[in-house]
N, CA, C and O atoms as a DFTB+ gen file, in Angstrom:
288 C
 N C O
     1  1      16.463      -2.382       2.181
     2  2      15.288      -1.522       2.290
     3  2      14.643      -1.361       0.918
     4  3      15.308      -1.017      -0.059
     5  1      13.372      -1.608       0.863
     6  2      12.590      -1.530      -0.361
     7  2      12.238      -0.080      -0.692
     8  3      12.163       0.769       0.196
     9  1      12.026       0.188      -1.962
    10  2      11.629       1.544      -2.355
    11  2      10.214       1.872      -1.887
    12  3       9.793       3.027      -1.959
    13  1       9.475       0.870      -1.409
    14  2       8.107       1.088      -0.944
    15  2       7.981       1.093       0.585
    16  3       6.869       1.214       1.099
    17  1       9.074       0.966       1.313
    18  2       9.005       0.943       2.785
    19  2       8.313       2.173       3.351
    20  3       7.563       2.066       4.321
    21  1       8.548       3.316       2.771
    22  2       7.898       4.549       3.253
    23  2       6.382       4.425       3.131
    24  3       5.649       4.845       4.027
    25  1       5.914       3.853       2.030
    26  2       4.478       3.651       1.833
    27  2       3.932       2.643       2.833
    28  3       2.873       2.869       3.419
    29  1       4.639       1.530       3.041
    30  2       4.176       0.515       3.989
    31  2       4.064       1.110       5.394
    32  3       3.096       0.843       6.106
    33  1       5.043       1.909       5.787
    34  2       5.014       2.539       7.105
    35  2       3.863       3.540       7.219
    36  3       3.220       3.642       8.263
    37  1       3.611       4.277       6.134
    38  2       2.496       5.228       6.102
    39  2       1.169       4.500       6.318
    40  3       0.330       4.945       7.102
    41  1       0.988       3.392       5.626
    42  2      -0.249       2.617       5.737
    43  2      -0.396       2.049       7.143
    44  3      -1.481       2.086       7.724
    45  1       0.687       1.530       7.682
    46  2       0.654       0.953       9.028
    47  2       0.307       2.012      10.069
    48  3      -0.477       1.749      10.982
    49  1       0.876       3.192       9.943
    50  2       0.614       4.272      10.904
    51  2      -0.832       4.753      10.824
    52  3      -1.398       5.180      11.830
    53  1      -1.439       4.686       9.629
    54  2      -2.835       5.105       9.466
    55  2      -3.749       4.218      10.302
    56  3      -4.722       4.701      10.883
    57  1      -3.444       2.928      10.367
    58  2      -4.134       1.951      11.211
    59  2      -5.619       1.779      10.886
    60  3      -6.389       1.350      11.746
    61  1      -6.034       2.108       9.657
    62  2      -7.423       1.895       9.245
    63  2      -7.622       0.446       8.844
    64  3      -6.667      -0.248       8.496
    65  1      -8.866      -0.007       8.892
    66  2      -9.183      -1.346       8.390
    67  2      -8.982      -1.408       6.886
    68  3      -8.563      -2.430       6.342
    69  1      -9.291      -0.287       6.217
    70  2      -9.153      -0.207       4.762
    71  2      -8.726       1.212       4.409
    72  3      -9.208       2.182       4.994
    73  1      -7.826       1.319       3.456
    74  2      -7.300       2.621       3.054
    75  2      -7.201       2.672       1.537
    76  3      -6.578       1.805       0.924
    77  1      -7.811       3.677       0.932
    78  2      -7.781       3.844      -0.526
    79  2      -6.893       5.034      -0.861
    80  3      -7.131       6.151      -0.402
    81  1      -5.865       4.782      -1.669
    82  2      -4.951       5.843      -2.087
    83  2      -4.889       5.892      -3.600
    84  3      -4.896       4.856      -4.266
    85  1      -4.828       7.095      -4.137
    86  2      -4.663       7.253      -5.579
    87  2      -3.187       7.085      -5.937
    88  3      -2.313       7.200      -5.077
    89  1      -2.924       6.818      -7.192
    90  2      -1.534       6.712      -7.651
    91  2      -0.789       8.011      -7.352
    92  3       0.391       7.983      -7.003
    93  1      -1.477       9.160      -7.490
    94  2      -0.837      10.452      -7.218
    95  2      -0.505      10.607      -5.731
    96  3       0.555      11.127      -5.385
    97  1      -1.407      10.159      -4.855
    98  2      -1.133      10.233      -3.415
    99  2       0.065       9.356      -3.063
   100  3       0.912       9.739      -2.255
   101  1       0.125       8.189      -3.671
   102  2       1.258       7.291      -3.418
   103  2       2.551       7.926      -3.903
   104  3       3.573       7.847      -3.221
   105  1       2.517       8.552      -5.066
   106  2       3.697       9.259      -5.580
   107  2       4.141      10.348      -4.611
   108  3       5.336      10.524      -4.372
   109  1       3.175      11.079      -4.054
   110  2       3.509      12.138      -3.100
   111  2       4.126      11.573      -1.821
   112  3       4.990      12.207      -1.215
   113  1       3.687      10.391      -1.413
   114  2       4.195       9.769      -0.187
   115  2       5.611       9.246      -0.385
   116  3       6.480       9.469       0.459
   117  1       5.851       8.542      -1.509
   118  2       7.155       7.886      -1.699
   119  2       8.118       8.649      -2.602
   120  3       9.306       8.332      -2.653
   121  1       7.612       9.643      -3.307
   122  2       8.489      10.470      -4.128
   123  2       8.791       9.926      -5.517
   124  3       9.580      10.513      -6.258
   125  1       8.170       8.813      -5.872
   126  2       8.336       8.246      -7.218
   127  2       6.991       7.704      -7.704
   128  3       6.094       7.422      -6.909
   129  1       6.873       7.567      -9.010
   130  2       5.677       6.950      -9.592
   131  2       5.703       5.449      -9.317
   132  3       6.764       4.828      -9.359
   133  1       4.540       4.868      -9.038
   134  2       4.519       3.415      -8.934
   135  2       4.606       2.840     -10.341
   136  3       4.137       3.446     -11.305
   137  1       5.208       1.670     -10.443
   138  2       5.359       1.028     -11.744
   139  2       5.004      -0.448     -11.617
   140  3       4.530      -0.897     -10.573
   141  1       5.235      -1.180     -12.670
   142  2       4.872      -2.595     -12.710
   143  2       5.544      -3.394     -11.584
   144  3       4.998      -4.403     -11.135
   145  1       6.707      -2.959     -11.131
   146  2       7.410      -3.675     -10.062
   147  2       6.613      -3.688      -8.761
   148  3       6.872      -4.514      -7.885
   149  1       5.648      -2.782      -8.626
   150  2       4.805      -2.747      -7.433
   151  2       4.164      -4.106      -7.181
   152  3       3.985      -4.507      -6.031
   153  1       3.823      -4.809      -8.243
   154  2       3.178      -6.111      -8.108
   155  2       4.071      -7.112      -7.381
   156  3       3.572      -7.991      -6.679
   157  1       5.379      -6.986      -7.544
   158  2       6.313      -7.853      -6.810
   159  2       6.526      -7.367      -5.378
   160  3       6.595      -8.172      -4.450
   161  1       6.626      -6.080      -5.204
   162  2       6.906      -5.503      -3.885
   163  2       5.720      -5.574      -2.928
   164  3       5.909      -5.552      -1.712
   165  1       4.501      -5.658      -3.460
   166  2       3.323      -5.616      -2.591
   167  2       3.308      -6.740      -1.555
   168  3       2.635      -6.628      -0.531
   169  1       4.036      -7.808      -1.812
   170  2       4.113      -8.925      -0.849
   171  2       4.750      -8.473       0.469
   172  3       4.458      -9.034       1.525
   173  1       5.613      -7.467       0.407
   174  2       6.283      -6.960       1.616
   175  2       5.290      -6.372       2.618
   176  3       5.548      -6.356       3.821
   177  1       4.173      -5.899       2.121
   178  2       3.182      -5.227       2.961
   179  2       2.624      -6.148       4.041
   180  3       2.185      -5.674       5.089
   181  1       2.637      -7.443       3.800
   182  2       2.123      -8.416       4.774
   183  2       2.860      -8.277       6.108
   184  3       2.261      -8.449       7.170
   185  1       4.151      -7.968       6.053
   186  2       4.952      -7.789       7.269
   187  2       4.457      -6.610       8.108
   188  3       4.750      -6.533       9.301
   189  1       3.719      -5.707       7.501
   190  2       3.211      -4.515       8.178
   191  2       1.752      -4.683       8.608
   192  3       1.139      -3.744       9.116
   193  1       1.194      -5.893       8.399
   194  2      -0.169      -6.171       8.836
   195  2      -1.244      -5.835       7.826
   196  3      -2.428      -5.812       8.159
   197  1      -0.842      -5.573       6.592
   198  2      -1.798      -5.198       5.550
   199  2      -1.561      -6.011       4.285
   200  3      -0.560      -6.716       4.151
   201  1      -2.508      -5.892       3.363
   202  2      -2.367      -6.490       2.043
   203  2      -3.030      -5.583       1.018
   204  3      -3.858      -4.740       1.365
   205  1      -2.664      -5.758      -0.234
   206  2      -3.314      -5.024      -1.314
   207  2      -4.623      -5.743      -1.601
   208  3      -4.632      -6.932      -1.921
   209  1      -5.722      -5.018      -1.487
   210  2      -7.036      -5.603      -1.698
   211  2      -7.464      -5.474      -3.157
   212  3      -7.948      -6.438      -3.750
   213  1      -7.286      -4.276      -3.740
   214  2      -7.721      -4.055      -5.119
   215  2      -6.886      -2.957      -5.761
   216  3      -6.628      -1.915      -5.158
   217  1      -6.476      -3.210      -6.982
   218  2      -5.796      -2.199      -7.793
   219  2      -6.725      -1.852      -8.941
   220  3      -7.100      -2.728      -9.721
   221  1      -7.099      -0.595      -9.056
   222  2      -7.956      -0.144     -10.152
   223  2      -7.135       0.723     -11.103
   224  3      -6.777       1.856     -10.782
   225  1      -6.850       0.176     -12.260
   226  2      -6.126       0.958     -13.259
   227  2      -7.027       2.039     -13.854
   228  3      -6.545       3.100     -14.249
   229  1      -8.322       1.775     -13.917
   230  2      -9.276       2.750     -14.448
   231  2      -9.345       3.986     -13.553
   232  3      -9.263       5.117     -14.033
   233  1      -9.498       3.756     -12.234
   234  2      -9.579       4.866     -11.278
   235  2      -8.211       5.358     -10.828
   236  3      -8.091       6.428     -10.231
   237  1      -7.171       4.562     -11.121
   238  2      -5.808       4.855     -10.667
   239  2      -5.744       4.946      -9.158
   240  3      -5.236       5.910      -8.585
   241  1      -6.288       3.889      -8.523
   242  2      -6.291       3.808      -7.065
   243  2      -5.884       2.405      -6.614
   244  3      -5.955       1.438      -7.374
   245  1      -5.459       2.328      -5.367
   246  2      -5.163       1.042      -4.740
   247  2      -5.844       1.047      -3.376
   248  3      -5.754       2.017      -2.624
   249  1      -6.526      -0.056      -3.072
   250  2      -7.146      -0.219      -1.767
   251  2      -6.296      -1.200      -0.967
   252  3      -6.018      -2.315      -1.409
   253  1      -5.895      -0.762       0.210
   254  2      -5.109      -1.575       1.127
   255  2      -6.023      -2.005       2.262
   256  3      -6.827      -1.208       2.746
   257  1      -5.908      -3.251       2.689
   258  2      -6.786      -3.793       3.713
   259  2      -5.974      -4.432       4.823
   260  3      -4.988      -5.125       4.569
   261  1      -6.399      -4.193       6.059
   262  2      -5.717      -4.789       7.212
   263  2      -5.949      -6.300       7.170
   264  3      -7.052      -6.767       6.885
   265  1      -4.899      -7.043       7.456
   266  2      -5.002      -8.510       7.479
   267  2      -5.979      -8.924       8.565
   268  3      -5.974      -8.363       9.661
   269  1      -6.817      -9.905       8.262
   270  2      -7.826     -10.380       9.197
   271  2      -7.206     -10.942      10.474
   272  3      -7.803     -10.849      11.547
   273  1      -6.022     -11.518      10.365
   274  2      -5.378     -12.132      11.528
   275  2      -4.612     -11.132      12.374
   276  3      -4.124     -11.471      13.452
   277  1      -4.504      -9.912      11.897
   278  2      -3.735      -8.885      12.602
   279  2      -4.450      -8.481      13.885
   280  3      -5.642      -8.176      13.866
   281  1      -3.729      -8.480      14.986
   282  2      -4.300      -8.110      16.288
   283  2      -3.806      -6.743      16.704
   284  3      -2.696      -6.339      16.356
   285  1      -4.632      -6.036      17.449
   286  2      -4.237      -4.723      17.959
   287  2      -3.523      -4.850      19.271
   288  3      -3.115      -3.845      19.852
């Protein structure tokens, strides 16, 4: 189990086409600060029907996008 599984499940349950979360919101969801390892773990999100669309270090946000091939 990955340290980001809680976040992946949260995103999947939201079921939006696109979801923007701040680093602080992500910390509140998973209970830890995101770090550089997030870049490796983000590949796991594909299994949940989503992908990381954009990471903004300036705004401290991440946009998650539903995979185009994902069916309802």
